[in-house]
VODO-764083 format. One record per residue (C-alpha): x, y, z; residue in one letter. Coordinates in Angstrom, 1 decimal. Each point is the difference from the previous one (the first is absolute). Example, Ala and Ser with C-alpha at 12.3 -4.5 7.8 and 13.67 -1.06 7.14 Angstrom:
residues 2
@X = 12.3; Y = -4.5; Z = 7.8; type = A
@X = 1.4; Y = 3.4; Z = -0.7; type = S
end
This chain:
residues 155
@X = 10.2; Y = -3.3; Z = -9.7; type = M
@X = -1.3; Y = 2.7; Z = 2.2; type = F
@X = -1.1; Y = -1.1; Z = 3.5; type = R
@X = -0.9; Y = 1.8; Z = 3.2; type = P
@X = 3.1; Y = 0.8; Z = 2.1; type = T
@X = 0.6; Y = -1.9; Z = 3.2; type = W
@X = -1.2; Y = 3.1; Z = 2.0; type = Q
@X = -3.2; Y = 0.1; Z = -2.0; type = Q
@X = -0.6; Y = -3.7; Z = 0.6; type = V
@X = 0.7; Y = 0.4; Z = 3.7; type = L
@X = -2.4; Y = 3.0; Z = 0.2; type = G
@X = -2.7; Y = -2.0; Z = -1.9; type = H
@X = 0.5; Y = -2.9; Z = 2.3; type = G
@X = -0.2; Y = 2.1; Z = 3.1; type = L
@X = -3.2; Y = 1.7; Z = -1.3; type = Y
@X = -1.7; Y = -3.4; Z = -0.7; type = L
@X = 1.2; Y = -1.3; Z = 3.4; type = G
@X = -1.4; Y = 3.1; Z = 1.8; type = A
@X = -3.4; Y = -0.3; Z = -1.8; type = M
@X = -0.1; Y = -3.7; Z = 0.9; type = S
@X = 0.8; Y = 0.8; Z = 3.6; type = A
@X = -2.7; Y = 2.7; Z = 0.2; type = V
@X = -2.6; Y = -2.5; Z = -1.3; type = A
@X = 1.2; Y = -2.6; Z = 2.4; type = S
@X = -0.1; Y = 2.4; Z = 3.0; type = V
@X = -3.5; Y = 1.0; Z = -1.0; type = T
@X = -1.0; Y = -3.7; Z = 0.1; type = T
@X = 1.8; Y = -0.3; Z = 3.3; type = G
@X = -2.0; Y = 2.9; Z = 1.5; type = V
@X = -3.2; Y = -1.7; Z = -1.1; type = I
@X = 1.1; Y = -3.2; Z = 1.5; type = V
@X = 1.0; Y = 1.8; Z = 3.3; type = A
@X = -3.4; Y = 1.6; Z = 0.2; type = L
@X = -1.7; Y = -3.4; Z = -0.4; type = A
@X = 2.6; Y = -1.9; Z = 2.3; type = W
@X = -1.7; Y = -1.6; Z = 3.0; type = P
@X = 1.1; Y = 1.6; Z = 3.2; type = G
@X = 1.6; Y = 3.3; Z = 0.8; type = R
@X = 3.7; Y = -0.9; Z = -0.6; type = S
@X = -0.3; Y = -0.2; Z = -3.7; type = G
@X = 2.2; Y = -2.1; Z = -2.3; type = P
@X = 3.5; Y = -1.0; Z = 1.2; type = P
@X = 3.0; Y = 2.1; Z = -0.9; type = G
@X = 1.5; Y = -2.6; Z = -2.4; type = W
@X = -3.2; Y = 0.3; Z = -2.1; type = L
@X = 0.4; Y = 3.7; Z = -0.4; type = W
@X = 3.6; Y = -0.5; Z = -1.0; type = L
@X = -1.0; Y = -2.6; Z = -2.5; type = A
@X = -2.8; Y = 2.3; Z = -1.4; type = L
@X = 2.4; Y = 2.9; Z = -0.5; type = I
@X = 3.4; Y = -1.6; Z = -0.7; type = G
@X = -1.2; Y = -2.9; Z = -2.2; type = G
@X = -1.8; Y = 2.0; Z = -2.7; type = P
@X = 2.6; Y = 2.8; Z = 0.2; type = L
@X = 2.8; Y = -2.4; Z = -0.8; type = L
@X = -2.0; Y = -2.1; Z = -2.5; type = L
@X = -1.2; Y = 3.1; Z = -1.9; type = G
@X = 3.5; Y = 1.5; Z = 0.0; type = A
@X = 1.5; Y = -3.3; Z = -1.4; type = A
@X = -2.7; Y = -0.4; Z = -2.6; type = A
@X = 0.3; Y = 3.6; Z = -1.1; type = G
@X = 3.7; Y = -0.3; Z = -0.3; type = M
@X = -0.1; Y = -3.3; Z = -2.0; type = V
@X = -2.8; Y = 1.3; Z = -2.3; type = A
@X = 1.6; Y = 3.5; Z = -0.4; type = G
@X = 3.3; Y = -1.3; Z = -1.3; type = R
@X = -1.7; Y = -2.1; Z = -2.6; type = R
@X = -1.9; Y = 2.9; Z = -1.6; type = T
@X = 1.9; Y = 1.7; Z = -2.7; type = G
@X = 0.3; Y = 1.1; Z = -3.6; type = V
@X = 2.1; Y = -1.8; Z = -2.6; type = E
@X = 1.2; Y = 2.2; Z = -2.9; type = V
@X = 1.6; Y = -1.3; Z = -3.1; type = G
@X = 0.1; Y = 0.4; Z = -3.8; type = A
@X = -3.5; Y = -1.2; Z = -0.3; type = G
@X = -1.6; Y = 2.4; Z = 2.4; type = G
@X = -1.1; Y = 0.3; Z = 3.6; type = I
@X = -1.1; Y = -3.2; Z = 1.6; type = R
@X = -1.8; Y = -0.3; Z = 3.3; type = T
@X = -2.4; Y = -2.6; Z = 1.3; type = S
@X = -2.8; Y = 2.2; Z = 1.4; type = S
@X = -0.1; Y = 3.4; Z = -1.7; type = V
@X = -0.5; Y = -0.7; Z = -3.7; type = F
@X = -2.8; Y = -2.2; Z = -1.2; type = E
@X = 2.2; Y = -2.2; Z = -2.2; type = E
@X = 2.9; Y = 0.1; Z = 2.4; type = G
@X = 2.1; Y = 2.1; Z = -2.3; type = E
@X = -0.1; Y = 3.3; Z = -1.8; type = A
@X = 2.1; Y = 0.0; Z = -3.1; type = P
@X = 2.0; Y = 3.2; Z = -0.6; type = W
@X = -1.9; Y = 0.9; Z = -3.2; type = H
@X = -3.2; Y = 0.2; Z = 2.1; type = R
@X = 1.5; Y = 2.3; Z = 2.6; type = V
@X = -0.9; Y = 3.6; Z = -0.9; type = V
@X = 1.5; Y = 1.8; Z = 3.0; type = D
@X = 1.9; Y = -0.9; Z = 3.1; type = L
@X = 0.4; Y = 2.4; Z = 2.9; type = R
@X = 0.4; Y = 0.5; Z = 3.7; type = A
@X = -3.1; Y = 1.3; Z = 1.7; type = E
@X = -1.1; Y = 0.9; Z = 3.5; type = R
@X = -2.8; Y = -2.4; Z = 1.3; type = R
@X = -1.0; Y = 0.7; Z = 3.6; type = G
@X = 3.2; Y = 0.0; Z = 2.0; type = R
@X = 2.1; Y = -1.8; Z = -2.5; type = R
@X = 1.8; Y = 0.6; Z = -3.3; type = N
@X = -0.8; Y = -2.8; Z = -2.4; type = V
@X = 0.7; Y = -0.9; Z = -3.6; type = V
@X = -3.1; Y = 0.3; Z = -2.2; type = S
@X = -0.1; Y = -1.8; Z = -3.4; type = V
@X = -2.4; Y = 1.4; Z = -2.6; type = Y
@X = -1.1; Y = -2.5; Z = -2.7; type = L
@X = -1.3; Y = 0.5; Z = -3.5; type = D
@X = -3.4; Y = -1.2; Z = 1.2; type = T
@X = -0.3; Y = 3.1; Z = 2.2; type = G
@X = 0.5; Y = -2.0; Z = 3.2; type = A
@X = 2.5; Y = 1.1; Z = 2.6; type = S
@X = 1.5; Y = -2.3; Z = 2.6; type = V
@X = 2.3; Y = 0.6; Z = 2.9; type = Q
@X = 2.9; Y = -2.5; Z = 0.4; type = L
@X = 0.6; Y = -1.7; Z = 3.4; type = H
@X = 3.6; Y = 0.9; Z = -0.2; type = A
@X = 1.9; Y = 2.3; Z = 0.0; type = P
@X = -1.7; Y = 2.5; Z = 2.3; type = Y
@X = 1.0; Y = 2.4; Z = 2.7; type = S
@X = -1.6; Y = 1.6; Z = 3.0; type = G
@X = 0.6; Y = 1.0; Z = 3.6; type = G
@X = 1.7; Y = -2.0; Z = 2.8; type = L
@X = 0.3; Y = -3.6; Z = -1.0; type = F
@X = -1.3; Y = 0.6; Z = -3.5; type = A
@X = 2.9; Y = 2.2; Z = -1.0; type = A
@X = 2.1; Y = -1.2; Z = -2.9; type = D
@X = 3.2; Y = 2.1; Z = -0.4; type = P
@X = 0.5; Y = -1.3; Z = -3.6; type = Q
@X = -3.6; Y = 0.6; Z = -1.2; type = F
@X = 1.0; Y = 2.7; Z = -2.5; type = E
@X = 2.7; Y = -2.2; Z = -1.4; type = L
@X = -2.4; Y = -2.8; Z = -0.4; type = K
@X = -2.6; Y = 2.2; Z = -1.7; type = V
@X = 2.7; Y = 1.3; Z = -2.4; type = F
@X = 1.0; Y = -3.6; Z = -0.8; type = T
@X = -3.6; Y = -1.0; Z = -0.8; type = L
@X = -0.4; Y = 3.1; Z = -2.1; type = S
@X = 3.2; Y = -0.7; Z = -1.9; type = H
@X = -1.0; Y = -3.6; Z = -0.7; type = L
@X = -3.4; Y = 1.1; Z = -1.2; type = W
@X = 1.5; Y = 2.7; Z = -2.3; type = R
@X = 2.5; Y = -2.5; Z = -1.3; type = S
@X = -2.4; Y = -2.8; Z = -0.8; type = H
@X = -3.3; Y = 1.7; Z = -0.9; type = R
@X = 0.5; Y = 0.2; Z = -3.8; type = F
@X = 1.1; Y = -3.5; Z = -0.8; type = G
@X = 2.6; Y = -0.3; Z = 2.7; type = G
@X = 3.7; Y = -0.3; Z = 0.0; type = L
@X = 1.7; Y = -3.1; Z = -1.4; type = P
@X = 0.7; Y = -2.5; Z = 2.8; type = S
end
């Protein structure tokens, strides 16, 4: 099973939390402009508008981020959201390689239908997205694919 590292999950959670806080602050500014009187909303409201979504988004991102992953076995690559059927058997995989997509290195799987998909894990990037074992994980995936693509190894 390949899942995002705890640093990647933390980074994803912080990103979602920050985006939630930005949306909440924008809403707060609109409320402040429409607030009756010159004093504006009380300080606790600002704290709730910034801190609440930040913490909630971070927690949601961390919970959801740890549940995403790729399961690899003798039957093929299984993931819930990338492949249409949920699984790509090894005999349908034509190529498997690490590629640069934006600021990340991801694993791309090329199928016999001509489709290519990027797996949710493993991946590597900068700061919180860095995975020091990315190359080892790509090598493991490549080795499993090469071992199983022509009928597989006996279990």
